[in-house]
C-alpha positions in Angstrom: 18.9 4.0 -30.9 22.3 2.6 -31.5 23.9 4.6 -29.1 21.3 3.4 -26.3 21.5 -0.4 -27.6 25.3 0.0 -27.0 24.9 1.5 -23.6 22.3 -1.2 -22.2 24.7 -4.1 -23.4 27.9 -2.6 -22.2 26.6 -2.1 -18.4 25.1 -5.2 -18.7 28.2 -7.2 -20.2 30.4 -5.6 -17.8 28.1 -6.1 -14.9 27.8 -9.8 -15.4 31.6 -10.4 -16.1 32.1 -8.2 -12.8 30.2 -10.5 -11.0 30.9 -13.7 -12.4 35.2 -13.5 -12.3 34.7 -12.1 -8.4 32.6 -15.4 -8.0 35.4 -17.3 -9.4 37.5 -16.6 -5.9 34.9 -18.1 -4.2 36.4 -21.6 -5.2 39.9 -20.5 -5.1 41.0 -18.4 -2.1 39.0 -20.5 0.0 41.7 -22.3 0.5 43.6 -19.9 2.3 41.5 -19.7 5.1 41.0 -23.2 5.6 44.6 -24.2 5.6 44.8 -24.2 9.3 42.3 -26.5 9.8 43.5 -28.9 7.3 46.9 -29.1 8.7 45.6 -29.6 11.9 43.2 -32.7 11.2 45.7 -34.7 9.2 48.9 -33.1 10.9 50.5 -31.9 7.7 53.3 -29.6 7.3 53.7 -26.4 5.9 55.7 -27.9 2.9 52.9 -30.4 2.4 50.3 -27.9 1.9 52.6 -25.7 -0.2 53.0 -28.5 -2.4 49.3 -28.5 -3.0 49.2 -24.9 -3.3 51.9 -25.3 -6.0 49.9 -27.7 -8.0 47.3 -25.0 -8.3 49.5 -22.2 -9.5 51.6 -24.7 -12.1 48.1 -25.7 -13.5 46.6 -22.6 -13.7 49.6 -21.2 -15.3 49.5 -23.8 -18.1 45.6 -23.2 -18.2 46.0 -19.3 -18.7 48.4 -20.5 -21.7 46.0 -22.9 -23.3 42.6 -21.5 -22.0 43.2 -18.3 -24.0 43.5 -19.8 -27.1 40.3 -22.0 -26.5 38.5 -18.9 -25.4 39.0 -17.5 -28.5 37.9 -20.4 -30.4 34.8 -21.4 -28.4 33.6 -18.0 -27.1 33.4 -17.1 -23.3 29.9 -17.8 -22.6 30.4 -21.2 -23.7 34.2 -21.6 -22.1 33.8 -19.7 -18.9 30.3 -21.3 -18.1 32.1 -24.7 -18.4 34.8 -23.7 -16.3 32.7 -22.3 -13.8 30.9 -25.8 -13.6 34.2 -27.6 -13.1 35.7 -25.6 -10.8 32.5 -26.4 -8.5 32.8 -29.9 -8.8 36.3 -30.3 -7.8 35.5 -28.1 -4.7 33.1 -30.4 -3.7 35.3 -33.5 -4.2 38.0 -31.6 -2.4 35.8 -31.4 0.8 35.7 -35.1 0.6 39.4 -36.0 -0.1 41.1 -37.2 2.7 45.1 -37.6 1.2 47.7 -35.5 0.3 48.2 -36.7 -3.0 45.0 -36.4 -3.5 44.4 -32.8 -2.7 47.4 -32.1 -4.2 45.9 -33.4 -7.5 42.1 -32.1 -7.5 43.4 -28.6 -6.3 45.8 -28.6 -9.3 43.4 -29.6 -11.5 41.0 -26.8 -10.1 43.6 -24.3 -11.1 43.4 -25.4 -14.4 39.6 -25.0 -14.8 39.9 -21.2 -13.0 41.9 -20.4 -15.7 39.3 -20.9 -18.1 37.7 -17.2 -16.3 40.3 -14.4 -16.9 41.4 -14.6 -20.7 38.1 -15.0 -22.2 36.5 -12.7 -20.2 38.8 -9.8 -21.1 38.8 -10.9 -24.7 34.8 -10.2 -23.9 35.7 -6.4 -22.5 37.9 -5.7 -25.3 34.8 -6.7 -27.9 32.3 -4.4 -26.0 34.6 -1.3 -25.3 36.9 0.8 -27.5 40.6 1.1 -26.5 40.6 4.7 -25.4 38.1 3.2 -22.2 40.3 0.3 -21.9 42.3 1.8 -19.1 39.1 2.1 -16.9 37.4 -0.2 -17.4 40.0 -2.8 -16.6 40.7 -1.0 -13.4 37.1 -1.4 -12.7 36.9 -4.9 -13.8 40.3 -5.5 -11.8 38.6 -4.9 -8.3 36.1 -8.0 -9.1 38.5 -10.5 -7.9 39.6 -8.2 -5.1 35.9 -8.2 -3.5 35.7 -12.0 -4.5 38.6 -12.8 -2.0 36.5 -10.6 0.3 33.7 -12.4 0.6 35.3 -15.5 0.0 37.5 -15.1 3.0 34.4 -13.8 5.2 32.3 -16.7 3.9 35.1 -19.5 4.8 36.0 -18.2 7.7 32.4 -18.2 9.2 32.0 -21.5 7.6 35.4 -23.1 9.1 34.4 -22.0 12.7 30.9 -23.3 12.8 31.0 -26.2 10.5 34.4 -27.4 9.7 36.7 -26.5 6.9 34.8 -29.1 4.4 32.2 -26.8 4.3 34.5 -24.2 3.2 34.5 -25.8 -0.2 31.2 -27.4 -0.4 29.0 -24.3 0.2 31.0 -21.8 -1.8 30.8 -24.4 -4.4 26.9 -24.6 -4.6 26.8 -20.5 -5.0 29.3 -21.0 -7.8 27.2 -22.9 -9.7 24.3 -21.1 -10.1 26.7 -17.8 -11.4 27.5 -20.5 -14.4 24.0 -20.4 -15.6 23.4 -16.4 -15.3 26.7 -16.1 -16.9 25.8 -18.1 -19.8 22.0 -16.4 -19.9 23.5 -12.7 -19.6 26.7 -12.7 -21.7 27.5 -11.9 -25.1 30.7 -12.5 -26.7 30.3 -9.8 -29.1 28.2 -7.0 -30.5 27.9 -9.3 -33.7 26.0 -11.9 -31.8 23.1 -9.5 -31.0 23.1 -7.9 -34.6 25.1 -4.6 -33.6 28.5 -3.7 -35.8 31.7 -4.6 -34.1 33.4 -1.9 -31.5 35.6 -1.0 -34.2 33.1 -0.2 -36.7 30.9 1.4 -33.8 33.5 4.0 -33.3 34.6 4.4 -36.7 30.9 5.5 -37.5 30.8 7.8 -34.2 34.1 9.9 -35.7 32.4 10.2 -39.2 29.0 11.9 -37.6 27.2 9.4 -40.0 24.3 7.4 -39.6 24.8 3.6 -39.8 22.2 0.9 -40.8 21.0 -1.5 -38.7 22.6 -4.5 -40.3 26.2 -4.9 -40.8 29.1 -7.1 -42.4 31.1 -9.0 -39.9 34.5 -7.7 -38.7 36.5 -10.7 -40.0 39.6 -8.5 -40.2 39.8 -8.7 -36.4 39.8 -12.7 -36.5 41.3 -13.6 -39.5 44.5 -14.3 -38.0 43.7 -16.0 -34.4 45.4 -18.9 -34.2 48.2 -20.6 -32.0 50.8 -19.7 -33.9 50.3 -16.4 -34.5 49.7 -15.8 -31.1 52.9 -17.6 -30.2 54.8 -14.8 -32.6 53.3 -11.9 -31.5 53.8 -12.8 -28.0 57.2 -14.3 -27.5 58.6 -12.1 -30.2 57.3 -8.7 -28.4 59.9 -7.9 -25.7 57.2 -5.7 -24.1 55.3 -8.6 -23.2 58.6 -10.6 -21.7 58.9 -7.3 -19.7 55.4 -7.5 -18.2 55.5 -11.3 -17.7 58.8 -11.1 -15.8 57.7 -7.8 -13.7 54.3 -9.9 -13.1 56.3 -12.9 -12.0 57.7 -11.3 -9.1 54.9 -9.4 -8.3 53.0 -12.6 -8.1 56.1 -14.0 -5.2 54.3 -11.3 -2.9 50.6 -11.0 -3.8 49.7 -14.7 -4.3 52.3 -15.7 -1.5 50.7 -13.6 0.8 47.1 -14.6 -0.4 48.0 -18.4 0.6 49.8 -18.0 3.4 49.0 -14.8 5.6 45.7 -16.6 7.3 48.0 -19.3 8.5 50.4 -16.9 9.8 47.9 -14.8 12.0 46.5 -18.2 13.0 49.8 -19.9 14.1 52.1 -17.3 15.0 49.6 -14.2 16.1 47.2 -16.8 17.6 44.2 -15.4 16.0 41.1 -17.3 15.7 40.1 -17.9 12.1 37.1 -15.9 12.1 38.9 -13.1 12.9 41.8 -14.0 10.6 39.1 -13.5 8.2 38.3 -10.0 9.5 42.0 -9.0 9.0 43.2 -10.2 6.5 40.5 -8.8 3.9 42.5 -5.5 4.4 44.8 -6.7 1.4 42.1 -7.2 -1.3 39.9 -4.3 -0.2 43.2 -1.9 -0.6 43.9 -4.0 -3.8 40.2 -2.9 -5.1 41.4 0.6 -4.9 44.5 0.2 -6.4 42.9 -1.5 -9.2 40.6 1.6 -9.7 43.3 4.2 -9.1 45.4 1.8 -11.7 42.9 2.1 -14.4 42.8 5.5 -14.4 45.9 6.3 -14.6 
């Protein structure tokens, strides 16, 4: 019975998280497709729109640093749902904005709320899956935002061609909002929330091959050290974390720079229509999905 319950809830949690985080990209990479139209309408330069993109990523970095701690405190269900609602509303507001300063501020704030998605979601996955499975699960989960990028670019490209760039922010926002409700009602932060043992207790019981009672003590060991000071000590004092962080910094120069600017490059330099830009550019996230799966397995 316990095995059946864990199997059901793991599938439910993973699929809910996968769909939800993929939907985050509806209100993130839509900017890439809308850039050429925005620059043309307001006669903005690449430097101007680069400032808008930089505002997003600066706020996103700050948000990751802060929201990981807050996600531990409040739990993914409430925290991620709040981020979805806030990001949706900011995308709607962005569609009405007509000044460069306003765009930079709104898109920057959107970056902060977009950062409410990843860290709490990864923590939730860790609560439901044992360490020996986390590589494969992370690889599968990493394909979510690649798939989200594909859907977002195709949708934004179609909307820009038929209705204008503003709808590339309004429509994804309207689609993103119900995703928050879906996530809140479908997700659970940990097995303990529904009366199951913690993943550590469950794995120990499986190893011992003993029967487990229907009620369990909460796993206080896992959470007793949670706190900002403890986290800083464990991360800033760990050279391996620095190595991974620096590597990811340089990876980000390529991946995020490409994601942000390649549609504009195709549109301006290669003279490709916006609709075809979206079709061509999705090769990158599609290949990324395969890379995530292979990397997770390895």
